[in-house]
N, C-alpha and C positions, 0 to 999 in steps of 0.2 A: 552437474554435481549432485550426488545423492545426499539426502538429508533425512533425518528422523521424521517419521510421521508425527504430526502434532498430537499430543496426548489426548486431547478432547476427541479427535477422530478415532484413535485407537479404542476408545471406550464405546464406539458405535461402528463396528466393522461393516455392517450392511450399508450404512450411510456413506462411509469412507469409500467402499467399493463402488457405490452408485456414482459418487463424484468422479472417480477414476474413469468409469465407463463414459461419463459425459465429457471427459477430456481434462478435468481438473486434477492432475496428478499430484498427490501429496508427497511424493518422494523425489521429485526433481524440480529444478527451478533455474532461473537465470542467476548468475553470480555477479557480484559487484567486482569488476576487474579494473576499474580506473577511478580517477577522482570524480567526486560528485559536484555538479554545478547546475545552476538554473539556466536553462537555455531559452525558453519561450514562455512567457506568462500569458500569451494570447488565449490559449484554451481555458485557463482559469478565469481570466477576465470575462470571456464569453459565457462561461457557466454562471458567474455571479450576475451578469447582466440578464441572462435568461431567468434566473431565480427572482431578481428584483422585478422584472416584467410580470412574471407569473403572480407574484405577491400583490402587485398593484392592481391586478385584475380579479383578485379574490377577496374574500372577507377575512382571510387569515391575519392575525395580528403579528405573527412572526414566521420565519422560515428557518430551515437548517440545511446546511451543506456539510457533508462529512468529508473527512480527509484522513488518509492513513497516517498514523503516528510514526515517528522514527523507529520506535521499538517494533512495531508491526512490520515495517518494511524490512527490518533485519531478519525476520522470520522467513520471509518469502524470497529475499535476495541476499544469500549468505555473502559475507565479506571475504574477498580474496585479494584485497588491495591495501587496506589500512593496517597499520602495525598492531592495532588492538581493537577490541570491540568498542571501547570507550571512544577512541578516535573516530571510528566509523559512525557511532551515534552522534558525536559532535558535528561531523560533516553533514550528516542527514538533517540534524536540527537546524543548522545554519542555512542549508539549501531550502528547507521547507518553511523557514520562518516567514518568508514573504507571504 
């Protein structure tokens, strides 16, 4: 599915073109074509364990693990399944809540 180039990339065409050359195409993406569901929390649990292990071996007081928000996911995986954008966001929110 073709989609609009994100506006922030349009403002920097040389950077956008560099991303495309590296394989990060801003104009095509995987589409959401079925119901969203959590399949396997194992990878997330392993990431959390690695982070906790790394923190225990450092002098850092805190650590941070990032995660894509439902709104960001919709930018990179356009909806072709849910009846509305709101329904898509709700399903993403529920699946990523864990």
